[in-house]
C-alpha positions as a printed NumPy array, in Angstrom:
array([[  9.917,  -2.369,  54.031],
       [ 10.174,   1.299,  53.186],
       [  7.417,   3.82 ,  52.597],
       [  8.596,   6.774,  50.531],
       [  6.769,  10.032,  49.776],
       [  7.472,  11.509,  46.343],
       [  6.078,  14.618,  44.706],
       [  4.521,  13.747,  41.316],
       [  6.297,  16.669,  39.652],
       [  9.686,  15.386,  40.848],
       [  9.011,  11.726,  40.191],
       [ 12.14 ,   9.744,  39.437],
       [ 10.216,   6.905,  37.758],
       [  9.568,   3.348,  38.799],
       [ 12.167,   1.065,  40.32 ],
       [ 11.897,  -2.691,  40.496],
       [  9.567,  -3.969,  43.22 ],
       [  7.753,  -0.688,  43.825],
       [  4.044,  -0.265,  44.368],
       [  3.157,   3.315,  43.44 ],
       [  0.021,   4.927,  44.883],
       [ -1.332,   8.411,  44.156],
       [ -2.997,   9.569,  47.397],
       [ -4.503,  12.932,  46.393],
       [ -8.264,  13.373,  46.129],
       [ -7.887,  15.401,  42.924],
       [ -5.723,  14.569,  39.914],
       [ -2.508,  16.678,  39.851],
       [ -2.713,  19.771,  37.666],
       [ -0.815,  19.661,  34.415],
       [ -0.099,  15.922,  34.579],
       [ -1.51 ,  13.683,  31.888],
       [ -2.891,  10.408,  33.181],
       [ -0.772,   8.401,  30.77 ],
       [  2.365,  10.215,  31.928],
       [  2.05 ,   9.292,  35.617],
       [  3.313,   5.779,  36.299],
       [  1.092,   4.53 ,  39.14 ],
       [ -0.355,   1.202,  40.218],
       [ -3.416,   2.772,  41.809],
       [ -5.111,   6.036,  42.652],
       [ -6.287,   5.736,  46.259],
       [ -8.551,   8.781,  46.619],
       [-10.18 ,   7.098,  49.604],
       [ -7.138,   7.715,  51.815],
       [ -6.863,  11.416,  51.   ],
       [ -7.937,  13.863,  53.709],
       [-11.592,  14.844,  53.461],
       [-12.48 ,  18.017,  51.594],
       [-13.599,  19.626,  54.867],
       [-10.296,  18.801,  56.589],
       [ -8.246,  19.959,  53.612],
       [-10.085,  23.28 ,  53.508],
       [ -9.716,  23.797,  57.253],
       [ -5.987,  23.006,  57.131],
       [ -5.3  ,  25.151,  54.052],
       [ -1.654,  24.014,  54.204],
       [ -0.98 ,  26.258,  57.202],
       [  2.085,  24.754,  58.942],
       [  0.801,  26.15 ,  62.248],
       [ -2.194,  23.819,  61.982],
       [ -0.217,  20.74 ,  60.946],
       [ -0.229,  18.945,  64.305],
       [ -4.   ,  19.266,  64.608],
       [ -4.421,  18.354,  60.931],
       [ -2.305,  15.215,  61.402],
       [ -4.36 ,  14.18 ,  64.428],
       [ -7.665,  14.695,  62.623],
       [ -6.387,  12.966,  59.497],
       [ -5.224,   9.908,  61.465],
       [ -8.745,   9.694,  62.892],
       [-10.191,   9.835,  59.363],
       [ -7.895,   7.014,  58.276],
       [ -9.588,   4.758,  60.843],
       [-12.969,   5.223,  59.119],
       [-14.381,   3.681,  55.952],
       [-13.887,   3.884,  53.057],
       [-10.244,   4.797,  53.664],
       [ -9.681,   2.262,  56.442],
       [ -9.962,  -0.665,  54.033],
       [ -7.406,   0.872,  51.68 ],
       [ -5.079,   1.667,  54.58 ],
       [ -5.289,  -1.958,  55.712],
       [ -4.514,  -3.207,  52.209],
       [ -1.518,  -0.865,  51.941],
       [ -0.383,  -1.971,  55.42 ],
       [ -0.475,  -5.585,  54.274],
       [  1.637,  -4.64 ,  51.265],
       [  4.051,  -2.718,  53.503],
       [  4.465,  -5.717,  55.799],
       [  4.996,  -8.239,  53.092],
       [  6.407,  -7.241,  49.788],
       [  8.371,  -4.412,  48.291],
       [  8.835,  -0.691,  48.336],
       [  5.709,   1.458,  48.716],
       [  5.825,   4.871,  46.995],
       [  3.184,   7.395,  48.069],
       [  2.75 ,  10.047,  45.361],
       [  1.275,  13.506,  45.924],
       [  1.169,  16.885,  44.197],
       [  1.607,  18.788,  47.469],
       [  4.54 ,  21.224,  47.513],
       [  5.413,  20.911,  51.202],
       [  5.902,  17.177,  51.665],
       [  6.822,  17.52 ,  55.327],
       [  3.477,  19.115,  56.17 ],
       [  1.28 ,  16.965,  53.955],
       [ -1.336,  14.292,  54.284],
       [  0.94 ,  11.998,  52.289],
       [  3.627,  12.322,  54.98 ],
       [  1.095,  11.484,  57.707],
       [ -0.142,   8.489,  55.728],
       [  3.421,   7.275,  55.161],
       [  4.083,   7.465,  58.927],
       [  0.91 ,   5.497,  59.643],
       [  1.88 ,   2.822,  57.125],
       [  5.528,   2.615,  58.196],
       [  4.618,   2.402,  61.887],
       [  2.152,  -0.411,  61.252],
       [  4.645,  -2.355,  59.16 ],
       [  7.135,  -2.602,  62.018],
       [  9.357,   0.167,  60.712]])
């Protein structure tokens, strides 16, 4: 099972067997809802507003951000969604995590993908 992070603005469109999840708290700017091919919008697994504001996409804070975000993922309401996505990752097809973030390597989506891939035996 693979977990892939894709930027919504560079989306290559759906492939067979994919489950596509938007993981941003806010809808991506300039993207019409009908134009984004997703199976679900999982706002619950996005970093909290407080954490996002503290992080401010400063790469120097990424390690601390990732640690704090992993802790948030253990709490409800996000924990239930994480568990459901983990079950999907263990059992079925290809999970695509979609985000509007420019720097995918230093994003919450990348942290979430690592959490899901690690729990699926990857």
